[in-house]
N, CA, C and O atoms as a Tinker XYZ file with bonds, in Angstrom:
   412  protein
     1  N    189.009000  195.161000  170.886000    73     2
     2  CA   188.345000  194.857000  169.651000    64     1     3
     3  C    187.121000  195.751000  169.461000    63     2     4     5
     4  O    186.912000  196.277000  168.368000    81     3
     5  N    186.320000  195.930000  170.492000    73     3     6
     6  CA   185.104000  196.733000  170.354000    64     5     7
     7  C    185.439000  198.211000  170.134000    63     6     8     9
     8  O    184.742000  198.908000  169.396000    81     7
     9  N    186.504000  198.680000  170.775000    73     7    10
    10  CA   186.924000  200.059000  170.561000    64     9    11
    11  C    187.374000  200.245000  169.113000    63    10    12    13
    12  O    187.071000  201.269000  168.500000    81    11
    13  N    188.087000  199.274000  168.566000    73    11    14
    14  CA   188.541000  199.357000  167.179000    64    13    15
    15  C    187.357000  199.327000  166.224000    63    14    16    17
    16  O    187.358000  200.043000  165.223000    81    15
    17  N    186.346000  198.512000  166.513000    73    15    18
    18  CA   185.137000  198.493000  165.685000    64    17    19
    19  C    184.412000  199.835000  165.754000    63    18    20    21
    20  O    183.895000  200.321000  164.748000    81    19
    21  N    184.378000  200.430000  166.943000    73    19    22
    22  CA   183.795000  201.768000  167.094000    64    21    23
    23  C    184.542000  202.760000  166.205000    63    22    24    25
    24  O    183.926000  203.569000  165.511000    81    23
    25  N    185.870000  202.692000  166.233000    73    23    26
    26  CA   186.670000  203.607000  165.422000    64    25    27
    27  C    186.429000  203.386000  163.932000    63    26    28    29
    28  O    186.322000  204.349000  163.172000    81    27
    29  N    186.343000  202.146000  163.516000    73    27    30
    30  CA   186.066000  201.852000  162.109000    64    29    31
    31  C    184.728000  202.454000  161.696000    63    30    32    33
    32  O    184.610000  203.038000  160.618000    81    31
    33  N    183.732000  202.312000  162.546000    73    31    34
    34  CA   182.414000  202.872000  162.256000    64    33    35
    35  C    182.459000  204.404000  162.200000    63    34    36    37
    36  O    181.819000  205.009000  161.340000    81    35
    37  N    183.204000  205.027000  163.104000    73    35    38
    38  CA   183.329000  206.488000  163.100000    64    37    39
    39  C    183.989000  206.975000  161.815000    63    38    40    41
    40  O    183.568000  207.979000  161.241000    81    39
    41  N    185.023000  206.266000  161.361000    73    39    42
    42  CA   185.694000  206.656000  160.121000    64    41    43
    43  C    184.784000  206.447000  158.918000    63    42    44    45
    44  O    184.790000  207.253000  157.987000    81    43
    45  N    184.012000  205.385000  158.930000    73    43    46
    46  CA   183.058000  205.148000  157.837000    64    45    47
    47  C    182.057000  206.300000  157.773000    63    46    48    49
    48  O    181.763000  206.809000  156.691000    81    47
    49  N    181.540000  206.706000  158.914000    73    47    50
    50  CA   180.576000  207.803000  158.940000    64    49    51
    51  C    181.223000  209.114000  158.495000    63    50    52    53
    52  O    180.577000  209.933000  157.841000    81    51
    53  N    182.497000  209.319000  158.845000    73    51    54
    54  CA   183.197000  210.539000  158.435000    64    53    55
    55  C    183.443000  210.561000  156.927000    63    54    56    57
    56  O    183.450000  211.629000  156.316000    81    55
    57  N    183.642000  209.396000  156.331000    73    55    58
    58  CA   183.888000  209.319000  154.884000    64    57    59
    59  C    182.616000  209.477000  154.062000    63    58    60    61
    60  O    182.678000  209.881000  152.900000    81    59
    61  N    181.467000  209.164000  154.646000    73    59    62
    62  CA   180.197000  209.236000  153.921000    64    61    63
    63  C    179.149000  210.000000  154.727000    63    62    64    65
    64  O    178.090000  209.450000  155.027000    81    63
    65  N    179.425000  211.264000  155.086000    73    63    66
    66  CA   178.495000  211.991000  155.958000    64    65    67
    67  C    177.109000  212.170000  155.353000    63    66    68    69
    68  O    176.113000  212.128000  156.074000    81    67
    69  N    177.030000  212.370000  154.035000    73    67    70
    70  CA   175.720000  212.583000  153.407000    64    69    71
    71  C    174.823000  211.358000  153.567000    63    70    72    73
    72  O    173.611000  211.495000  153.735000    81    71
    73  N    175.406000  210.171000  153.518000    73    71    74
    74  CA   174.618000  208.946000  153.693000    64    73    75
    75  C    174.098000  208.841000  155.129000    63    74    76    77
    76  O    172.920000  208.563000  155.350000    81    75
    77  N    174.975000  209.064000  156.088000    73    75    78
    78  CA   174.585000  208.888000  157.486000    64    77    79
    79  C    173.683000  210.013000  157.981000    63    78    80    81
    80  O    172.782000  209.774000  158.785000    81    79
    81  N    173.915000  211.233000  157.510000    73    79    82
    82  CA   173.037000  212.339000  157.902000    64    81    83
    83  C    171.628000  212.122000  157.364000    63    82    84    85
    84  O    170.651000  212.506000  158.007000    81    83
    85  N    171.520000  211.509000  156.187000    73    83    86
    86  CA   170.204000  211.213000  155.606000    64    85    87
    87  C    169.452000  210.172000  156.424000    63    86    88    89
    88  O    168.232000  210.050000  156.316000    81    87
    89  N    170.187000  209.422000  157.245000    73    87    90
    90  CA   169.563000  208.398000  158.089000    64    89    91
    91  C    169.550000  208.800000  159.561000    63    90    92    93
    92  O    169.452000  207.948000  160.444000    81    91
    93  N    169.650000  210.111000  159.819000    73    91    94
    94  CA   169.483000  210.608000  161.183000    64    93    95
    95  C    170.738000  210.706000  162.021000    63    94    96    97
    96  O    170.654000  211.060000  163.196000    81    95
    97  N    171.910000  210.404000  161.459000    73    95    98
    98  CA   173.159000  210.525000  162.213000    64    97    99
    99  C    173.752000  211.899000  161.960000    63    98   100   101
   100  O    173.961000  212.289000  160.811000    81    99
   101  N    174.021000  212.626000  163.018000    73    99   102
   102  CA   174.603000  213.954000  162.871000    64   101   103
   103  C    176.127000  213.846000  162.868000    63   102   104   105
   104  O    176.716000  213.120000  163.668000    81   103
   105  N    176.747000  214.585000  161.950000    73   103   106
   106  CA   178.211000  214.619000  161.902000    64   105   107
   107  C    178.720000  215.331000  163.148000    63   106   108   109
   108  O    178.146000  216.333000  163.573000    81   107
   109  N    179.784000  214.820000  163.726000    73   107   110
   110  CA   180.360000  215.428000  164.919000    64   109   111
   111  C    181.442000  216.408000  164.508000    63   110   112   113
   112  O    182.503000  216.006000  164.031000    81   111
   113  N    181.178000  217.678000  164.691000    73   111   114
   114  CA   182.154000  218.701000  164.331000    64   113   115
   115  C    183.146000  218.938000  165.469000    63   114   116   117
   116  O    184.293000  219.317000  165.231000    81   115
   117  N    182.699000  218.714000  166.702000    73   115   118
   118  CA   183.569000  218.947000  167.851000    64   117   119
   119  C    184.723000  217.949000  167.833000    63   118   120   121
   120  O    184.506000  216.738000  167.856000    81   119
   121  N    185.909000  218.450000  167.791000    73   119   122
   122  CA   187.166000  217.704000  167.748000    64   121   123
   123  C    187.139000  216.483000  166.818000    63   122   124   125
   124  O    187.717000  215.445000  167.142000    81   123
   125  N    186.470000  216.603000  165.669000    73   123   126
   126  CA   186.349000  215.481000  164.735000    64   125   127
   127  C    187.714000  215.028000  164.222000    63   126   128   129
   128  O    187.987000  213.828000  164.177000    81   127
   129  N    188.569000  215.967000  163.838000    73   127   130
   130  CA   189.886000  215.599000  163.307000    64   129   131
   131  C    190.712000  214.881000  164.366000    63   130   132   133
   132  O    191.408000  213.911000  164.063000    81   131
   133  N    190.639000  215.349000  165.598000    73   131   134
   134  CA   191.374000  214.714000  166.693000    64   133   135
   135  C    190.878000  213.285000  166.902000    63   134   136   137
   136  O    191.680000  212.367000  167.072000    81   135
   137  N    189.572000  213.099000  166.891000    73   135   138
   138  CA   188.999000  211.765000  167.087000    64   137   139
   139  C    189.347000  210.848000  165.916000    63   138   140   141
   140  O    189.666000  209.677000  166.123000    81   139
   141  N    189.289000  211.368000  164.691000    73   139   142
   142  CA   189.634000  210.552000  163.526000    64   141   143
   143  C    191.100000  210.139000  163.562000    63   142   144   145
   144  O    191.431000  208.996000  163.244000    81   143
   145  N    191.983000  211.062000  163.948000    73   143   146
   146  CA   193.402000  210.721000  164.098000    64   145   147
   147  C    193.587000  209.626000  165.132000    63   146   148   149
   148  O    194.336000  208.672000  164.920000    81   147
   149  N    192.897000  209.773000  166.251000    73   147   150
   150  CA   192.946000  208.760000  167.302000    64   149   151
   151  C    192.500000  207.408000  166.755000    63   150   152   153
   152  O    193.128000  206.386000  167.029000    81   151
   153  N    191.416000  207.404000  165.982000    73   151   154
   154  CA   190.884000  206.151000  165.451000    64   153   155
   155  C    191.840000  205.507000  164.461000    63   154   156   157
   156  O    192.006000  204.287000  164.465000    81   155
   157  N    192.467000  206.305000  163.619000    73   155   158
   158  CA   193.446000  205.748000  162.674000    64   157   159
   159  C    194.606000  205.126000  163.435000    63   158   160   161
   160  O    195.064000  204.038000  163.088000    81   159
   161  N    195.081000  205.804000  164.465000    73   159   162
   162  CA   196.176000  205.258000  165.275000    64   161   163
   163  C    195.740000  203.987000  166.002000    63   162   164   165
   164  O    196.502000  203.023000  166.076000    81   163
   165  N    194.535000  203.981000  166.530000    73   163   166
   166  CA   193.999000  202.794000  167.205000    64   165   167
   167  C    193.973000  201.609000  166.246000    63   166   168   169
   168  O    194.379000  200.503000  166.605000    81   167
   169  N    193.495000  201.843000  165.026000    73   167   170
   170  CA   193.400000  200.765000  164.047000    64   169   171
   171  C    194.788000  200.297000  163.607000    63   170   172   173
   172  O    194.995000  199.101000  163.405000    81   171
   173  N    195.736000  201.217000  163.456000    73   171   174
   174  CA   197.108000  200.840000  163.113000    64   173   175
   175  C    197.688000  199.907000  164.171000    63   174   176   177
   176  O    198.257000  198.865000  163.848000    81   175
   177  N    197.540000  200.290000  165.427000    73   175   178
   178  CA   198.066000  199.462000  166.507000    64   177   179
   179  C    197.384000  198.100000  166.534000    63   178   180   181
   180  O    198.045000  197.077000  166.714000    81   179
   181  N    196.083000  198.083000  166.360000    73   179   182
   182  CA   195.336000  196.823000  166.396000    64   181   183
   183  C    195.799000  195.892000  165.288000    63   182   184   185
   184  O    196.011000  194.701000  165.520000    81   183
   185  N    195.956000  196.428000  164.085000    73   183   186
   186  CA   196.401000  195.603000  162.953000    64   185   187
   187  C    197.809000  195.081000  163.196000    63   186   188   189
   188  O    198.087000  193.907000  162.952000    81   187
   189  N    198.695000  195.944000  163.674000    73   187   190
   190  CA   200.078000  195.517000  163.890000    64   189   191
   191  C    200.196000  194.512000  165.028000    63   190   192   193
   192  O    201.031000  193.610000  164.970000    81   191
   193  N    199.380000  194.653000  166.051000    73   191   194
   194  CA   199.461000  193.760000  167.208000    64   193   195
   195  C    198.779000  192.420000  166.975000    63   194   196   197
   196  O    199.101000  191.439000  167.645000    81   195
   197  N    197.857000  192.366000  166.050000    73   195   198
   198  CA   197.164000  191.098000  165.799000    64   197   199
   199  C    197.380000  190.672000  164.351000    63   198   200   201
   200  O    196.462000  190.207000  163.676000    81   199
   201  N    198.609000  190.842000  163.897000    73   199   202
   202  CA   198.947000  190.566000  162.506000    64   201   203
   203  C    198.542000  189.169000  162.059000    63   202   204   205
   204  O    198.785000  188.181000  162.753000    81   203
   205  N    197.931000  189.107000  160.910000    73   203   206
   206  CA   197.500000  187.853000  160.304000    64   205   207
   207  C    198.559000  187.457000  159.283000    63   206   208   209
   208  O    198.788000  188.174000  158.309000    81   207
   209  N    199.195000  186.330000  159.503000    73   207   210
   210  CA   200.269000  185.886000  158.624000    64   209   211
   211  C    199.771000  184.981000  157.500000    63   210   212   213
   212  O    200.572000  184.304000  156.855000    81   211
   213  N    198.472000  184.959000  157.260000    73   211   214
   214  CA   197.929000  184.162000  156.169000    64   213   215
   215  C    198.477000  184.693000  154.847000    63   214   216   217
   216  O    198.330000  185.879000  154.550000    81   215
   217  N    199.110000  183.821000  154.046000    73   215   218
   218  CA   199.602000  184.293000  152.741000    64   217   219
   219  C    198.436000  184.732000  151.856000    63   218   220   221
   220  O    197.410000  184.056000  151.786000    81   219
   221  N    198.601000  185.850000  151.195000    73   219   222
   222  CA   197.583000  186.351000  150.267000    64   221   223
   223  C    198.243000  186.408000  148.889000    63   222   224   225
   224  O    198.977000  187.347000  148.582000    81   223
   225  N    197.974000  185.396000  148.066000    73   223   226
   226  CA   198.616000  185.343000  146.747000    64   225   227
   227  C    197.943000  186.286000  145.753000    63   226   228   229
   228  O    196.890000  186.863000  146.025000    81   227
   229  N    198.574000  186.423000  144.610000    73   227   230
   230  CA   197.941000  187.145000  143.514000    64   229   231
   231  C    197.445000  186.130000  142.501000    63   230   232   233
   232  O    197.890000  184.982000  142.471000    81   231
   233  N    196.530000  186.573000  141.686000    73   231   234
   234  CA   195.921000  185.706000  140.682000    64   233   235
   235  C    195.743000  186.539000  139.418000    63   234   236   237
   236  O    195.426000  187.726000  139.488000    81   235
   237  N    195.950000  185.912000  138.265000    73   235   238
   238  CA   195.800000  186.634000  137.004000    64   237   239
   239  C    194.327000  186.792000  136.667000    63   238   240   241
   240  O    193.575000  185.818000  136.647000    81   239
   241  N    193.926000  188.020000  136.404000    73   239   242
   242  CA   192.559000  188.329000  135.991000    64   241   243
   243  C    192.614000  188.845000  134.556000    63   242   244   245
   244  O    193.184000  189.903000  134.288000    81   243
   245  N    192.019000  188.092000  133.641000    73   243   246
   246  CA   192.080000  188.470000  132.226000    64   245   247
   247  C    191.389000  189.807000  131.968000    63   246   248   249
   248  O    191.821000  190.566000  131.101000    81   247
   249  N    190.320000  190.103000  132.711000    73   247   250
   250  CA   189.624000  191.378000  132.538000    64   249   251
   251  C    190.493000  192.576000  132.884000    63   250   252   253
   252  O    190.322000  193.656000  132.319000    81   251
   253  N    191.431000  192.386000  133.818000    73   251   254
   254  CA   192.355000  193.459000  134.195000    64   253   255
   255  C    193.634000  193.415000  133.372000    63   254   256   257
   256  O    194.347000  194.411000  133.245000    81   255
   257  N    193.910000  192.234000  132.813000    73   255   258
   258  CA   195.148000  192.068000  132.058000    64   257   259
   259  C    196.377000  192.011000  132.940000    63   258   260   261
   260  O    197.487000  192.290000  132.487000    81   259
   261  N    196.184000  191.651000  134.193000    73   259   262
   262  CA   197.311000  191.582000  135.138000    64   261   263
   263  C    196.918000  190.786000  136.374000    63   262   264   265
   264  O    195.761000  190.413000  136.563000    81   263
   265  N    197.914000  190.542000  137.201000    73   263   266
   266  CA   197.661000  189.891000  138.479000    64   265   267
   267  C    197.053000  190.893000  139.447000    63   266   268   269
   268  O    197.304000  192.097000  139.378000    81   267
   269  N    196.247000  190.356000  140.347000    73   267   270
   270  CA   195.638000  191.174000  141.388000    64   269   271
   271  C    195.493000  190.291000  142.619000    63   270   272   273
   272  O    195.523000  189.065000  142.512000    81   271
   273  N    195.339000  190.895000  143.766000    73   271   274
   274  CA   195.221000  190.152000  145.023000    64   273   275
   275  C    194.045000  189.182000  144.958000    63   274   276   277
   276  O    192.935000  189.551000  144.573000    81   275
   277  N    194.311000  187.943000  145.339000    73   275   278
   278  CA   193.258000  186.928000  145.431000    64   277   279
   279  C    192.792000  186.902000  146.884000    63   278   280   281
   280  O    193.393000  186.230000  147.722000    81   279
   281  N    191.740000  187.622000  147.172000    73   279   282
   282  CA   191.301000  187.765000  148.564000    64   281   283
   283  C    190.430000  186.609000  149.037000    63   282   284   285
   284  O    189.962000  186.621000  150.176000    81   283
   285  N    190.206000  185.620000  148.197000    73   283   286
   286  CA   189.389000  184.464000  148.591000    64   285   287
   287  C    190.235000  183.420000  149.306000    63   286   288   289
   288  O    190.228000  182.244000  148.941000    81   287
   289  N    190.958000  183.854000  150.318000    73   287   290
   290  CA   191.840000  182.979000  151.079000    64   289   291
   291  C    191.235000  182.798000  152.465000    63   290   292   293
   292  O    190.899000  183.782000  153.123000    81   291
   293  N    191.091000  181.548000  152.918000    73   291   294
   294  CA   190.512000  181.356000  154.255000    64   293   295
   295  C    191.446000  181.856000  155.360000    63   294   296   297
   296  O    192.661000  181.661000  155.309000    81   295
   297  N    190.858000  182.490000  156.331000    73   295   298
   298  CA   191.581000  182.964000  157.511000    64   297   299
   299  C    191.017000  182.250000  158.731000    63   298   300   301
   300  O    189.868000  181.806000  158.726000    81   299
   301  N    191.825000  182.144000  159.766000    73   299   302
   302  CA   191.340000  181.598000  161.024000    64   301   303
   303  C    190.800000  182.761000  161.841000    63   302   304   305
   304  O    191.550000  183.650000  162.246000    81   303
   305  N    189.510000  182.747000  162.077000    73   303   306
   306  CA   188.877000  183.848000  162.796000    64   305   307
   307  C    188.511000  183.439000  164.215000    63   306   308   309
   308  O    188.382000  182.254000  164.521000    81   307
   309  N    188.348000  184.421000  165.061000    73   307   310
   310  CA   187.853000  184.192000  166.413000    64   309   311
   311  C    186.334000  184.096000  166.337000    63   310   312   313
   312  O    185.719000  184.546000  165.370000    81   311
   313  N    185.751000  183.516000  167.346000    73   311   314
   314  CA   184.298000  183.414000  167.410000    64   313   315
   315  C    183.770000  184.738000  167.970000    63   314   316   317
   316  O    183.729000  184.936000  169.185000    81   315
   317  N    183.367000  185.642000  167.070000    73   315   318
   318  CA   182.941000  186.974000  167.488000    64   317   319
   319  C    181.744000  186.909000  168.428000    63   318   320   321
   320  O    181.688000  187.651000  169.409000    81   319
   321  N    180.792000  186.035000  168.140000    73   319   322
   322  CA   179.601000  185.929000  168.993000    64   321   323
   323  C    179.997000  185.535000  170.416000    63   322   324   325
   324  O    179.449000  186.069000  171.380000    81   323
   325  N    180.935000  184.616000  170.552000    73   323   326
   326  CA   181.384000  184.196000  171.883000    64   325   327
   327  C    182.096000  185.342000  172.602000    63   326   328   329
   328  O    181.890000  185.545000  173.799000    81   327
   329  N    182.929000  186.089000  171.882000    73   327   330
   330  CA   183.606000  187.240000  172.489000    64   329   331
   331  C    182.595000  188.295000  172.930000    63   330   332   333
   332  O    182.701000  188.851000  174.023000    81   331
   333  N    181.622000  188.562000  172.073000    73   331   334
   334  CA   180.585000  189.550000  172.387000    64   333   335
   335  C    179.794000  189.115000  173.619000    63   334   336   337
   336  O    179.562000  189.915000  174.524000    81   335
   337  N    179.386000  187.860000  173.651000    73   335   338
   338  CA   178.629000  187.343000  174.802000    64   337   339
   339  C    179.435000  187.457000  176.088000    63   338   340   341
   340  O    178.885000  187.795000  177.136000    81   339
   341  N    180.737000  187.178000  176.017000    73   339   342
   342  CA   181.609000  187.247000  177.187000    64   341   343
   343  C    181.644000  188.680000  177.725000    63   342   344   345
   344  O    181.543000  188.896000  178.932000    81   343
   345  N    181.788000  189.655000  176.824000    73   343   346
   346  CA   181.835000  191.061000  177.244000    64   345   347
   347  C    180.492000  191.499000  177.822000    63   346   348   349
   348  O    180.447000  192.138000  178.873000    81   347
   349  N    179.408000  191.162000  177.147000    73   347   350
   350  CA   178.072000  191.557000  177.606000    64   349   351
   351  C    177.789000  190.980000  178.989000    63   350   352   353
   352  O    177.198000  191.658000  179.830000    81   351
   353  N    178.198000  189.750000  179.232000    73   351   354
   354  CA   177.961000  189.110000  180.531000    64   353   355
   355  C    178.693000  189.831000  181.659000    63   354   356   357
   356  O    178.285000  189.736000  182.816000    81   355
   357  N    179.757000  190.543000  181.341000    73   355   358
   358  CA   180.554000  191.213000  182.364000    64   357   359
   359  C    180.340000  192.725000  182.394000    63   358   360   361
   360  O    180.937000  193.419000  183.217000    81   359
   361  N    179.497000  193.235000  181.507000    73   359   362
   362  CA   179.251000  194.677000  181.427000    64   361   363
   363  C    178.368000  195.114000  182.584000    63   362   364   365
   364  O    177.300000  194.546000  182.812000    81   363
   365  N    178.825000  196.133000  183.317000    73   363   366
   366  CA   178.065000  196.586000  184.489000    64   365   367
   367  C    177.232000  197.832000  184.210000    63   366   368   369
   368  O    176.638000  198.389000  185.133000    81   367
   369  N    177.176000  198.277000  182.968000    73   367   370
   370  CA   176.371000  199.436000  182.618000    64   369   371
   371  C    177.110000  200.756000  182.667000    63   370   372   373
   372  O    176.555000  201.786000  182.288000    81   371
   373  N    178.349000  200.747000  183.124000    73   371   374
   374  CA   179.120000  201.988000  183.206000    64   373   375
   375  C    179.436000  202.505000  181.809000    63   374   376   377
   376  O    179.687000  201.727000  180.889000    81   375
   377  N    179.420000  203.844000  181.659000    73   375   378
   378  CA   179.764000  204.432000  180.365000    64   377   379
   379  C    181.256000  204.652000  180.223000    63   378   380   381
   380  O    181.759000  204.763000  179.105000    81   379
   381  N    181.957000  204.715000  181.310000    73   379   382
   382  CA   183.399000  204.934000  181.262000    64   381   383
   383  C    184.059000  204.038000  182.298000    63   382   384   385
   384  O    183.431000  203.607000  183.265000    81   383
   385  N    185.312000  203.774000  182.078000    73   383   386
   386  CA   186.062000  202.968000  183.040000    64   385   387
   387  C    186.304000  203.816000  184.277000    63   386   388   389
   388  O    186.802000  204.938000  184.184000    81   387
   389  N    185.960000  203.288000  185.403000    73   387   390
   390  CA   186.148000  203.999000  186.660000    64   389   391
   391  C    187.526000  203.658000  187.224000    63   390   392   393
   392  O    187.937000  202.499000  187.185000    81   391
   393  N    188.239000  204.647000  187.744000    73   391   394
   394  CA   189.549000  204.349000  188.330000    64   393   395
   395  C    189.390000  203.465000  189.561000    63   394   396   397
   396  O    188.414000  203.579000  190.302000    81   395
   397  N    190.369000  202.579000  189.767000    73   395   398
   398  CA   190.292000  201.697000  190.935000    64   397   399
   399  C    190.914000  202.351000  192.164000    63   398   400   401
   400  O    190.746000  201.860000  193.280000    81   399
   401  N    191.622000  203.443000  191.968000    73   399   402
   402  CA   192.169000  204.198000  193.091000    64   401   403
   403  C    192.326000  205.645000  192.649000    63   402   404   405
   404  O    192.387000  205.933000  191.454000    81   403
   405  N    192.388000  206.534000  193.599000    73   403   406
   406  CA   192.571000  207.945000  193.270000    64   405   407
   407  C    194.040000  208.286000  193.321000    63   406   408   409
   408  O    194.767000  207.858000  194.218000    81   407
   409  N    194.465000  209.063000  192.342000    73   407   410
   410  CA   195.884000  209.456000  192.281000    64   409   411
   411  C    196.166000  210.576000  193.242000    63   410   412
   412  O    197.303000  211.040000  193.332000    81   411
């Protein structure tokens, strides 16, 4: 989940570089396309593996003159704060996953 959130944030920054650069974030030119492709694939897998089967109906909107997705549908969500706390409690400060054995 946290890796997917990281990818979502990276794609957001790639879509709006002028906004993020104005706030001190430098665009990453090194292998940016490769990383963005990776992030799109990561998000595709995450969505497909945790598919939400909540029905999303359409609703008629007179201003549009047609039906449109009614996104005001309740979903059953996980407790993000509890998940975050669980991960933080087990984080050992490592920046990368260390192998448990050498190949």
